[in-house]
DSSP file (Angstrom, degrees, kcal/mol; ACC not computed):
  #  RESIDUE AA STRUCTURE BP1 BP2  ACC     N-H-->O    O-->H-N    N-H-->O    O-->H-N    TCO  KAPPA ALPHA  PHI   PSI    X-CA   Y-CA   Z-CA
    1    1 A X    >         0   0    0      0, 0.0     3,-1.1     0, 0.0    72,-0.0   0.000 360.0 360.0 360.0  55.9  -69.6  -59.4  144.9
    2    2 A X  T 3   +     0   0    0      1,-0.3    72,-0.0    72,-0.0     0, 0.0   0.719 360.0  54.8 -67.2 -22.7  -66.5  -57.4  146.1
    3    3 A X  T 3  S+     0   0    0      4,-0.0    -1,-0.3     5,-0.0     2,-0.2  -0.097  73.8 155.6-100.2  33.0  -67.6  -57.3  149.7
    4    4 A X    <>  -     0   0    0     -3,-1.1     4,-1.7     1,-0.2     3,-0.2  -0.454  40.5-143.9 -64.4 125.5  -68.0  -61.0  150.0
    5    5 A X  H  > S+     0   0    0      1,-0.2     4,-2.0     2,-0.2    -1,-0.2   0.796  98.9  55.8 -63.8 -30.4  -67.6  -61.9  153.7
    6    6 A X  H  > S+     0   0    0      2,-0.2     4,-2.8     1,-0.2    -1,-0.2   0.875 106.0  52.0 -70.6 -36.4  -65.9  -65.2  153.0
    7    7 A X  H  > S+     0   0    0      2,-0.2     4,-1.9     1,-0.2    -2,-0.2   0.921 108.8  50.3 -65.7 -41.0  -63.3  -63.3  150.9
    8    8 A X  H  X S+     0   0    0     -4,-1.7     4,-2.2     1,-0.2    -2,-0.2   0.906 112.2  47.3 -59.9 -43.7  -62.7  -61.0  153.8
    9    9 A X  H  X S+     0   0    0     -4,-2.0     4,-2.4     1,-0.2    -2,-0.2   0.865 108.9  53.3 -69.7 -35.7  -62.3  -64.0  156.2
   10   10 A X  H  X S+     0   0    0     -4,-2.8     4,-2.0     2,-0.2    -1,-0.2   0.866 108.8  50.6 -64.9 -34.5  -59.9  -65.7  153.7
   11   11 A X  H  X S+     0   0    0     -4,-1.9     4,-2.1     2,-0.2    -2,-0.2   0.933 110.2  49.5 -64.8 -47.7  -57.8  -62.5  153.7
   12   12 A X  H  X S+     0   0    0     -4,-2.2     4,-2.2     1,-0.2    -2,-0.2   0.900 109.6  52.8 -60.0 -40.8  -57.7  -62.5  157.5
   13   13 A X  H  X S+     0   0    0     -4,-2.4     4,-2.5     1,-0.2    -1,-0.2   0.891 106.3  51.3 -63.5 -40.8  -56.7  -66.1  157.5
   14   14 A X  H  X S+     0   0    0     -4,-2.0     4,-2.2     1,-0.2    -1,-0.2   0.905 108.5  52.9 -62.3 -38.8  -53.8  -65.5  155.1
   15   15 A X  H  X S+     0   0    0     -4,-2.1     4,-2.2     2,-0.2    -2,-0.2   0.910 108.7  49.3 -64.4 -40.7  -52.7  -62.7  157.5
   16   16 A X  H  X S+     0   0    0     -4,-2.2     4,-2.5     1,-0.2    -2,-0.2   0.917 111.3  49.1 -63.9 -42.2  -52.8  -65.1  160.4
   17   17 A X  H  X S+     0   0    0     -4,-2.5     4,-2.3     2,-0.2    -1,-0.2   0.832 108.1  54.5 -67.3 -29.1  -50.8  -67.7  158.5
   18   18 A X  H  X S+     0   0    0     -4,-2.2     4,-2.1     2,-0.2    -2,-0.2   0.946 111.4  44.1 -64.9 -47.3  -48.2  -65.0  157.5
   19   19 A X  H  X S+     0   0    0     -4,-2.2     4,-2.4     1,-0.2    -2,-0.2   0.881 112.2  54.3 -64.4 -36.6  -47.7  -64.1  161.2
   20   20 A X  H  X S+     0   0    0     -4,-2.5     4,-2.3     2,-0.2    -2,-0.2   0.912 107.5  49.9 -60.6 -44.7  -47.6  -67.9  162.0
   21   21 A X  H  X S+     0   0    0     -4,-2.3     4,-2.0     2,-0.2    -2,-0.2   0.902 109.9  50.5 -65.0 -40.4  -44.8  -68.3  159.4
   22   22 A X  H  X S+     0   0    0     -4,-2.1     4,-2.1     1,-0.2    -2,-0.2   0.926 111.2  48.0 -62.1 -42.4  -42.9  -65.5  161.0
   23   23 A X  H  X S+     0   0    0     -4,-2.4     4,-3.2     2,-0.2    -2,-0.2   0.860 106.5  58.6 -64.1 -36.2  -43.3  -67.0  164.4
   24   24 A X  H  X S+     0   0    0     -4,-2.3     4,-2.2     2,-0.2    -1,-0.2   0.917 107.6  46.7 -57.7 -43.8  -42.1  -70.4  162.9
   25   25 A X  H  X S+     0   0    0     -4,-2.0     4,-2.0     2,-0.2    -2,-0.2   0.903 112.1  49.4 -70.6 -38.8  -38.9  -68.7  161.9
   26   26 A X  H  X S+     0   0    0     -4,-2.1     4,-2.2     1,-0.2    -2,-0.2   0.919 110.4  51.7 -60.9 -42.1  -38.5  -67.1  165.3
   27   27 A X  H  X S+     0   0    0     -4,-3.2     4,-2.6     1,-0.2    -2,-0.2   0.892 107.0  52.9 -59.4 -41.5  -39.1  -70.5  166.8
   28   28 A X  H  X S+     0   0    0     -4,-2.2     4,-2.6     1,-0.2    -1,-0.2   0.879 107.4  51.0 -63.2 -38.9  -36.5  -72.0  164.6
   29   29 A X  H  X S+     0   0    0     -4,-2.0     4,-1.7     2,-0.2    -1,-0.2   0.916 112.4  47.1 -61.0 -44.5  -34.0  -69.3  165.8
   30   30 A X  H  X>S+     0   0    0     -4,-2.2     5,-2.1     2,-0.2     4,-1.0   0.876 111.7  50.6 -64.8 -40.5  -34.8  -70.1  169.4
   31   31 A X  H ><5S+     0   0    0     -4,-2.6     3,-0.5     2,-0.2    -2,-0.2   0.934 111.5  48.1 -63.6 -47.4  -34.5  -73.9  168.8
   32   32 A X  H 3<5S+     0   0    0     -4,-2.6    -2,-0.2     1,-0.3    -1,-0.2   0.822 117.8  40.4 -64.0 -32.5  -31.1  -73.5  167.1
   33   33 A X  H 3<5S-     0   0    0     -4,-1.7    -1,-0.3    -5,-0.2    -2,-0.2   0.502 108.5-121.8 -97.8  -6.0  -29.8  -71.3  169.9
   34   34 A X  T <<5 +     0   0    0     -4,-1.0     2,-1.4    -3,-0.5    -3,-0.2   0.781  53.2 157.1  76.3  26.5  -31.3  -73.3  172.7
   35   35 A X     >< +     0   0    0     -5,-2.1     4,-2.2     1,-0.2    -1,-0.2  -0.662  12.4 175.8 -86.4  86.3  -33.4  -70.3  174.2
   36   36 A X  H  > S+     0   0    0     -2,-1.4     4,-2.4     2,-0.2     5,-0.2   0.902  73.6  48.7 -63.1 -45.3  -36.1  -72.3  176.0
   37   37 A X  H  > S+     0   0    0      1,-0.2     4,-2.0     2,-0.2    -1,-0.2   0.942 114.2  47.5 -62.0 -45.9  -37.9  -69.5  177.7
   38   38 A X  H  > S+     0   0    0      1,-0.2     4,-2.2     2,-0.2    -1,-0.2   0.880 109.8  53.7 -60.0 -39.5  -38.1  -67.5  174.4
   39   39 A X  H  X S+     0   0    0     -4,-2.2     4,-2.6     1,-0.2    -1,-0.2   0.903 107.0  51.0 -61.7 -43.7  -39.2  -70.7  172.7
   40   40 A X  H  X S+     0   0    0     -4,-2.4     4,-1.7     1,-0.2    -1,-0.2   0.879 108.7  51.8 -61.3 -38.7  -42.1  -71.1  175.1
   41   41 A X  H  X S+     0   0    0     -4,-2.0     4,-2.1     2,-0.2    -1,-0.2   0.931 110.1  48.3 -63.2 -44.9  -43.2  -67.5  174.6
   42   42 A X  H  X S+     0   0    0     -4,-2.2     4,-2.7     1,-0.2    -2,-0.2   0.920 109.3  53.0 -61.7 -41.8  -43.2  -68.0  170.8
   43   43 A X  H  X S+     0   0    0     -4,-2.6     4,-1.9     1,-0.2    -1,-0.2   0.855 107.9  51.7 -65.6 -30.5  -45.3  -71.3  171.2
   44   44 A X  H  X S+     0   0    0     -4,-1.7     4,-1.8     2,-0.2    -1,-0.2   0.921 110.5  47.6 -69.1 -42.0  -47.8  -69.4  173.3
   45   45 A X  H  X S+     0   0    0     -4,-2.1     4,-1.9     1,-0.2    -2,-0.2   0.892 110.3  53.0 -63.6 -39.9  -48.1  -66.7  170.6
   46   46 A X  H  X S+     0   0    0     -4,-2.7     4,-2.5     1,-0.2    -1,-0.2   0.905 105.6  53.6 -65.4 -39.6  -48.5  -69.4  168.0
   47   47 A X  H  X S+     0   0    0     -4,-1.9     4,-2.2     1,-0.2    -1,-0.2   0.893 106.7  53.4 -62.4 -38.5  -51.3  -71.0  170.0
   48   48 A X  H  X S+     0   0    0     -4,-1.8     4,-1.8     1,-0.2    -1,-0.2   0.907 110.2  46.0 -59.4 -41.8  -53.1  -67.7  170.0
   49   49 A X  H  X S+     0   0    0     -4,-1.9     4,-2.6     2,-0.2    -2,-0.2   0.860 110.1  54.2 -70.1 -34.7  -52.9  -67.4  166.3
   50   50 A X  H  X S+     0   0    0     -4,-2.5     4,-2.1     1,-0.2    -1,-0.2   0.870 106.8  52.2 -68.0 -33.6  -54.0  -71.1  165.9
   51   51 A X  H  X S+     0   0    0     -4,-2.2     4,-1.9     2,-0.2    -1,-0.2   0.903 109.9  48.5 -65.3 -39.3  -57.1  -70.2  168.0
   52   52 A X  H  X S+     0   0    0     -4,-1.8     4,-2.5     1,-0.2    -2,-0.2   0.913 111.2  49.8 -64.3 -41.6  -57.8  -67.3  165.7
   53   53 A X  H  X S+     0   0    0     -4,-2.6     4,-2.4     1,-0.2    -1,-0.2   0.874 108.4  53.3 -62.1 -39.3  -57.4  -69.5  162.6
   54   54 A X  H  X S+     0   0    0     -4,-2.1     4,-1.7     2,-0.2    -1,-0.2   0.891 109.0  49.4 -63.1 -39.2  -59.7  -72.1  164.1
   55   55 A X  H  X S+     0   0    0     -4,-1.9     4,-0.9     1,-0.2    -2,-0.2   0.940 112.5  46.9 -66.0 -44.6  -62.4  -69.4  164.6
   56   56 A X  H >X S+     0   0    0     -4,-2.5     4,-2.4     1,-0.2     3,-0.6   0.886 108.2  56.9 -62.9 -35.8  -62.0  -68.2  161.0
   57   57 A X  H 3X S+     0   0    0     -4,-2.4     4,-3.2     1,-0.3    -1,-0.2   0.858  98.1  61.1 -63.0 -36.0  -62.1  -71.8  159.8
   58   58 A X  H 3< S+     0   0    0     -4,-1.7     4,-0.4     1,-0.2    -1,-0.3   0.877 112.8  37.0 -59.0 -35.6  -65.5  -72.2  161.5
   59   59 A X  H << S+     0   0    0     -4,-0.9     4,-0.4    -3,-0.6    -2,-0.2   0.807 122.4  43.2 -85.6 -34.4  -66.9  -69.4  159.2
   60   60 A X  H >X S+     0   0    0     -4,-2.4     4,-1.8     1,-0.2     3,-0.9   0.825  94.7  82.4 -81.4 -32.7  -64.9  -70.3  156.1
   61   61 A X  H 3X S+     0   0    0     -4,-3.2     4,-2.1     1,-0.3     5,-0.2   0.797  85.2  53.0 -42.1 -51.1  -65.5  -74.0  156.4
   62   62 A X  H 3> S+     0   0    0     -4,-0.4     4,-0.9     1,-0.2    -1,-0.3   0.884 112.1  47.5 -61.1 -38.4  -69.0  -74.3  154.8
   63   63 A X  H <4 S+     0   0    0     -3,-0.9     3,-0.4    -4,-0.4     7,-0.3   0.878 110.0  52.5 -67.1 -36.8  -67.7  -72.4  151.7
   64   64 A X  H >< S+     0   0    0     -4,-1.8     3,-1.4     1,-0.2    -2,-0.2   0.850 102.9  58.4 -68.5 -36.6  -64.6  -74.6  151.4
   65   65 A X  H 3< S+     0   0    0     -4,-2.1    -1,-0.2     1,-0.3    -2,-0.2   0.786 119.1  30.6 -66.8 -27.0  -66.8  -77.7  151.5
   66   66 A X  T 3X S+     0   0    0     -4,-0.9     4,-2.9    -3,-0.4    -1,-0.3  -0.289  82.1 147.1-120.7  43.6  -68.6  -76.5  148.4
   67   67 A X  H <>  +     0   0    0     -3,-1.4     4,-3.0     1,-0.2     5,-0.3   0.883  66.9  50.0 -53.5 -53.1  -65.7  -74.6  147.0
   68   68 A X  H  > S+     0   0    0      1,-0.2     4,-1.5     2,-0.2    -1,-0.2   0.905 116.1  43.2 -57.9 -41.0  -66.4  -75.2  143.3
   69   69 A X  H  > S+     0   0    0     -3,-0.3     4,-0.9     2,-0.2    -1,-0.2   0.892 112.9  53.4 -66.6 -42.0  -70.0  -74.0  143.7
   70   70 A X  H >< S+     0   0    0     -4,-2.9     3,-1.3    -7,-0.3     4,-0.5   0.947 107.4  49.5 -58.2 -50.3  -68.9  -71.2  145.9
   71   71 A X  H >< S+     0   0    0     -4,-3.0     3,-1.5     1,-0.3    -1,-0.2   0.867 104.2  60.1 -61.2 -35.1  -66.4  -69.9  143.3
   72   72 A X  H 3< S+     0   0    0     -4,-1.5    -1,-0.3    -5,-0.3    -2,-0.2   0.772  99.5  58.8 -67.0 -22.3  -69.2  -70.0  140.5
   73   73 A X  T << S+     0   0    0     -3,-1.3    -1,-0.3    -4,-0.9    -2,-0.2   0.589  96.8  80.1 -82.8  -8.6  -71.2  -67.6  142.6
   74   74 A X  S <  S-     0   0    0     -3,-1.5     2,-0.1    -4,-0.5   -72,-0.0  -0.558  86.7-105.2 -96.1 160.1  -68.4  -64.9  142.5
   75   75 A X     >  -     0   0    0     -2,-0.2     4,-3.0     1,-0.1     5,-0.2  -0.377  42.7-102.4 -73.0 161.0  -67.4  -62.5  139.9
   76   76 A X  H  > S+     0   0    0      1,-0.2     4,-2.6     2,-0.2     5,-0.2   0.919 122.1  47.5 -55.5 -48.6  -64.2  -63.4  137.9
   77   77 A X  H  > S+     0   0    0      1,-0.2     4,-1.8     2,-0.2    -1,-0.2   0.900 114.8  44.5 -58.9 -44.8  -62.1  -60.9  139.9
   78   78 A X  H  > S+     0   0    0      2,-0.2     4,-2.7     1,-0.2    -1,-0.2   0.848 111.1  55.0 -68.1 -35.1  -63.4  -62.0  143.2
   79   79 A X  H  X S+     0   0    0     -4,-3.0     4,-2.5     2,-0.2     5,-0.2   0.926 108.1  49.5 -66.1 -45.3  -63.1  -65.7  142.2
   80   80 A X  H  X S+     0   0    0     -4,-2.6     4,-2.3    -5,-0.2    -1,-0.2   0.889 111.4  48.7 -58.0 -42.0  -59.4  -65.1  141.4
   81   81 A X  H  X S+     0   0    0     -4,-1.8     4,-2.2     2,-0.2    -2,-0.2   0.895 110.3  50.4 -66.6 -41.3  -58.8  -63.4  144.7
   82   82 A X  H  X S+     0   0    0     -4,-2.7     4,-2.2     2,-0.2    -2,-0.2   0.930 112.7  46.3 -64.0 -43.4  -60.5  -66.2  146.6
   83   83 A X  H  X S+     0   0    0     -4,-2.5     4,-2.8     1,-0.2    -1,-0.2   0.891 110.4  54.4 -62.5 -40.7  -58.5  -68.8  144.9
   84   84 A X  H  X S+     0   0    0     -4,-2.3     4,-2.0    -5,-0.2    -2,-0.2   0.885 109.2  47.3 -60.4 -41.7  -55.3  -66.7  145.5
   85   85 A X  H  X S+     0   0    0     -4,-2.2     4,-2.5     2,-0.2    -2,-0.2   0.912 112.0  49.8 -66.4 -44.6  -56.0  -66.5  149.2
   86   86 A X  H  X S+     0   0    0     -4,-2.2     4,-2.0     1,-0.2    -2,-0.2   0.908 111.8  48.5 -63.5 -42.5  -56.7  -70.3  149.4
   87   87 A X  H  X S+     0   0    0     -4,-2.8     4,-2.4     2,-0.2    -1,-0.2   0.868 110.7  50.3 -65.1 -36.3  -53.5  -71.0  147.6
   88   88 A X  H  X S+     0   0    0     -4,-2.0     4,-2.9     2,-0.2     5,-0.3   0.917 108.5  53.4 -63.6 -43.3  -51.5  -68.7  149.8
   89   89 A X  H  X S+     0   0    0     -4,-2.5     4,-2.2     1,-0.2    -2,-0.2   0.921 110.3  46.4 -60.1 -43.1  -52.9  -70.3  152.9
   90   90 A X  H  X S+     0   0    0     -4,-2.0     4,-2.3     2,-0.2    -1,-0.2   0.927 113.1  49.7 -67.6 -43.7  -51.9  -73.8  151.6
   91   91 A X  H  X S+     0   0    0     -4,-2.4     4,-2.3     1,-0.2    -2,-0.2   0.936 112.7  45.9 -61.1 -44.7  -48.4  -72.6  150.7
   92   92 A X  H  X S+     0   0    0     -4,-2.9     4,-2.6     1,-0.2    -1,-0.2   0.865 111.1  52.6 -63.7 -36.2  -47.9  -71.0  154.0
   93   93 A X  H  X S+     0   0    0     -4,-2.2     4,-2.5    -5,-0.3    -1,-0.2   0.880 109.9  49.4 -67.5 -37.7  -49.2  -74.0  155.9
   94   94 A X  H  X S+     0   0    0     -4,-2.3     4,-2.3     2,-0.2    -2,-0.2   0.922 111.4  49.2 -63.5 -45.3  -46.7  -76.2  154.0
   95   95 A X  H  X S+     0   0    0     -4,-2.3     4,-2.0     2,-0.2    -2,-0.2   0.907 113.6  46.1 -60.0 -44.7  -43.9  -73.9  154.8
   96   96 A X  H  X S+     0   0    0     -4,-2.6     4,-2.6     2,-0.2     5,-0.2   0.916 111.7  50.7 -66.2 -44.5  -44.9  -73.9  158.5
   97   97 A X  H  X S+     0   0    0     -4,-2.5     4,-2.0     1,-0.2    -1,-0.2   0.887 109.9  49.7 -65.1 -37.4  -45.3  -77.6  158.7
   98   98 A X  H  X S+     0   0    0     -4,-2.3     4,-2.4     2,-0.2    -1,-0.2   0.926 111.5  49.3 -63.8 -43.6  -41.9  -78.2  157.1
   99   99 A X  H  X S+     0   0    0     -4,-2.0     4,-2.2     1,-0.2    -2,-0.2   0.886 111.8  48.8 -60.0 -40.9  -40.2  -75.8  159.6
  100  100 A X  H  X S+     0   0    0     -4,-2.6     4,-2.4     2,-0.2    -1,-0.2   0.907 109.7  52.2 -68.8 -39.4  -42.0  -77.5  162.5
  101  101 A X  H  X S+     0   0    0     -4,-2.0     4,-1.9    -5,-0.2    -2,-0.2   0.928 111.0  47.3 -63.4 -45.9  -40.9  -80.9  161.3
  102  102 A X  H  X S+     0   0    0     -4,-2.4     4,-2.0     1,-0.2    -1,-0.2   0.876 111.6  50.2 -64.8 -37.1  -37.2  -79.7  161.0
  103  103 A X  H  X S+     0   0    0     -4,-2.2     4,-2.7     2,-0.2    -1,-0.2   0.871 107.6  53.6 -64.5 -38.0  -37.4  -78.2  164.5
  104  104 A X  H  X S+     0   0    0     -4,-2.4     4,-2.2     2,-0.2    -2,-0.2   0.880 107.9  51.3 -65.6 -35.2  -38.8  -81.4  165.9
  105  105 A X  H  X S+     0   0    0     -4,-1.9     4,-2.5     2,-0.2    -2,-0.2   0.922 109.8  49.4 -65.1 -45.0  -35.8  -83.3  164.4
  106  106 A X  H  X S+     0   0    0     -4,-2.0     4,-2.3     1,-0.2    -2,-0.2   0.940 112.5  46.8 -58.1 -48.7  -33.4  -80.9  165.9
  107  107 A X  H  X S+     0   0    0     -4,-2.7     4,-2.1     1,-0.2    -1,-0.2   0.875 111.3  52.2 -64.6 -37.0  -35.0  -81.2  169.3
  108  108 A X  H  X S+     0   0    0     -4,-2.2     4,-2.1     2,-0.2    -1,-0.2   0.887 109.6  49.3 -64.7 -38.5  -35.1  -85.0  169.0
  109  109 A X  H  X S+     0   0    0     -4,-2.5     4,-2.6     2,-0.2    -2,-0.2   0.894 109.6  51.4 -65.9 -38.7  -31.4  -85.1  168.2
  110  110 A X  H  X S+     0   0    0     -4,-2.3     4,-2.7     1,-0.2    -2,-0.2   0.899 108.5  52.5 -62.7 -40.5  -30.6  -82.8  171.1
  111  111 A X  H  X S+     0   0    0     -4,-2.1     4,-2.3     2,-0.2    -2,-0.2   0.930 110.2  47.6 -62.4 -46.3  -32.6  -85.2  173.4
  112  112 A X  H  X S+     0   0    0     -4,-2.1     4,-2.4     1,-0.2    -2,-0.2   0.896 112.4  49.9 -62.2 -42.2  -30.6  -88.2  172.1
  113  113 A X  H  X S+     0   0    0     -4,-2.6     4,-2.0     2,-0.2    -2,-0.2   0.900 109.4  49.7 -61.7 -41.6  -27.4  -86.3  172.6
  114  114 A X  H  X S+     0   0    0     -4,-2.7     4,-2.7     2,-0.2    -2,-0.2   0.915 109.8  52.8 -65.4 -44.3  -28.3  -85.4  176.1
  115  115 A X  H  X S+     0   0    0     -4,-2.3     4,-2.6     1,-0.2    -2,-0.2   0.909 109.7  48.7 -54.9 -46.1  -29.2  -89.1  176.9
  116  116 A X  H  X S+     0   0    0     -4,-2.4     4,-2.0     1,-0.2    -1,-0.2   0.856 109.9  51.1 -69.0 -31.8  -25.9  -90.2  175.6
  117  117 A X  H  X S+     0   0    0     -4,-2.0     4,-2.6     2,-0.2    -2,-0.2   0.902 111.2  48.1 -70.2 -37.9  -24.1  -87.6  177.7
  118  118 A X  H  X S+     0   0    0     -4,-2.7     4,-2.6     2,-0.2     5,-0.2   0.943 112.5  48.6 -62.8 -45.4  -25.9  -88.7  180.8
  119  119 A X  H  X S+     0   0    0     -4,-2.6     4,-2.3     1,-0.2    -1,-0.2   0.874 111.0  50.9 -62.6 -36.3  -25.2  -92.3  180.1
  120  120 A X  H  X S+     0   0    0     -4,-2.0     4,-2.3     2,-0.2    -1,-0.2   0.897 111.3  47.7 -69.3 -41.7  -21.5  -91.4  179.5
  121  121 A X  H  X S+     0   0    0     -4,-2.6     4,-2.0     2,-0.2    -2,-0.2   0.897 111.5  50.1 -62.6 -40.9  -21.3  -89.6  182.8
  122  122 A X  H  X S+     0   0    0     -4,-2.6     4,-2.0     2,-0.2    -2,-0.2   0.902 111.6  47.9 -65.8 -40.6  -23.0  -92.4  184.7
  123  123 A X  H  X S+     0   0    0     -4,-2.3     4,-2.7    -5,-0.2    -2,-0.2   0.910 110.1  53.3 -62.5 -41.7  -20.5  -94.9  183.1
  124  124 A X  H  X S+     0   0    0     -4,-2.3     4,-2.5     1,-0.2    -2,-0.2   0.900 108.3  50.1 -62.4 -40.5  -17.6  -92.6  184.0
  125  125 A X  H  X S+     0   0    0     -4,-2.0     4,-2.4     2,-0.2    -1,-0.2   0.934 110.8  47.9 -66.1 -42.6  -18.7  -92.5  187.6
  126  126 A X  H  X S+     0   0    0     -4,-2.0     4,-2.7     1,-0.2    -2,-0.2   0.912 112.8  50.0 -61.8 -43.0  -19.1  -96.4  187.8
  127  127 A X  H  X S+     0   0    0     -4,-2.7     4,-2.5     1,-0.2    -1,-0.2   0.901 110.4  49.0 -64.3 -39.5  -15.6  -96.7  186.2
  128  128 A X  H  X S+     0   0    0     -4,-2.5     4,-2.6     2,-0.2    -1,-0.2   0.907 112.4  48.6 -66.0 -42.1  -14.1  -94.2  188.7
  129  129 A X  H  X S+     0   0    0     -4,-2.4     4,-2.3     2,-0.2    -2,-0.2   0.918 112.8  47.8 -63.1 -43.9  -15.7  -96.1  191.7
  130  130 A X  H  X S+     0   0    0     -4,-2.7     4,-2.4     2,-0.2    -2,-0.2   0.891 112.6  48.7 -65.4 -37.2  -14.5  -99.4  190.3
  131  131 A X  H  X S+     0   0    0     -4,-2.5     4,-2.6     2,-0.2     5,-0.2   0.893 111.5  49.1 -64.8 -43.2  -11.0  -98.0  189.9
  132  132 A X  H  X S+     0   0    0     -4,-2.6     4,-2.9     2,-0.2     5,-0.3   0.885 112.4  48.9 -60.3 -42.7  -11.0  -96.5  193.4
  133  133 A X  H  X S+     0   0    0     -4,-2.3     4,-2.3     1,-0.2    -2,-0.2   0.938 114.3  45.0 -64.8 -49.3  -12.1  -99.8  194.8
  134  134 A X  H  < S+     0   0    0     -4,-2.4    -2,-0.2     2,-0.2    -1,-0.2   0.891 118.9  42.6 -64.8 -39.3   -9.5 -101.7  192.9
  135  135 A X  H  < S+     0   0    0     -4,-2.6    -2,-0.2     1,-0.1    -1,-0.2   0.918 133.4  15.0 -72.8 -49.0   -6.7  -99.3  193.8
  136  136 A X  H  < S-     0   0    0     -4,-2.9    -3,-0.2    -5,-0.2    -2,-0.2   0.425  98.2-128.0-113.8   2.4   -7.5  -98.7  197.4
  137  137 A X     <  -     0   0    0     -4,-2.3     2,-0.3    -5,-0.3    -1,-0.2  -0.033  47.3 -46.5  77.6 171.2   -9.8 -101.4  198.5
  138  138 A X        -     0   0    0     -4,-0.1     2,-0.3     1,-0.1    -5,-0.0  -0.582  59.2-121.0 -78.6 141.9  -13.1 -100.9  200.2
  139  139 A X        -     0   0    0     -2,-0.3     2,-0.1     1,-0.1     3,-0.1  -0.623  26.3-116.1 -81.3 135.0  -13.2  -98.5  203.0
  140  140 A X        -     0   0    0     -2,-0.3    -1,-0.1     1,-0.1     0, 0.0  -0.485  39.8 -99.5 -72.0 144.2  -14.3 -100.0  206.3
  141  141 A X        -     0   0    0      1,-0.1    -1,-0.1    -2,-0.1    -3,-0.0  -0.301  21.2-145.3 -59.7 140.3  -17.5  -98.4  207.6
  142  142 A X  S    S+     0   0    0     -3,-0.1     2,-0.5     2,-0.1    -1,-0.1   0.522  77.7  86.3 -88.8  -2.6  -16.9  -95.7  210.2
  143  143 A X  S    S-     0   0    0      2,-0.0     2,-0.9     3,-0.0    -2,-0.1  -0.839  71.7-144.4 -97.2 132.7  -20.1  -96.7  211.9
  144  144 A X    >   +     0   0    0     -2,-0.5     3,-0.6     1,-0.2    -2,-0.1  -0.837  19.8 177.7 -93.8 101.8  -20.0  -99.5  214.5
  145  145 A X  T 3   +     0   0    0     -2,-0.9    -1,-0.2     1,-0.2    -2,-0.0   0.541  67.5  75.6 -82.5  -5.5  -23.3 -101.2  214.0
  146  146 A X  T 3         0   0    0      1,-0.2    -1,-0.2    -3,-0.1    -2,-0.0   0.756 360.0 360.0 -78.7 -23.7  -22.6 -103.9  216.7
  147  147 A X    <         0   0    0     -3,-0.6    -1,-0.2     0, 0.0    -2,-0.1   0.492 360.0 360.0 -75.7 360.0  -23.1 -101.6  219.6
């Protein structure tokens, strides 16, 4: 059964995951360098691939649910290929998930650092105001509200 449609779909799915892994690496580069616009572009491309993978999964899903029985229906060579594609998909998915987790940690750390910087700037402003008030006193209002 060399022309098995599920085998063809599994092969296409592996190709999608390979492209997704490359985009994950590009995403990592953009996260590291802080290129937000480029990162958004990569995320858009990733979403397109994820949509393709979801469509493929709709067709492959029934065979995966009965994977041992499905494999028994195939010739030895085709069975080996099918299992190889499934294993490649799992390995790529793990690689992508790990990369995404690492990028999320980097972005979370940046967010915390930015929050700290904002808090420090706000504190510095309060200290400067307090110092100015202590050094020069409060300035009388230039508006005469009594009139």
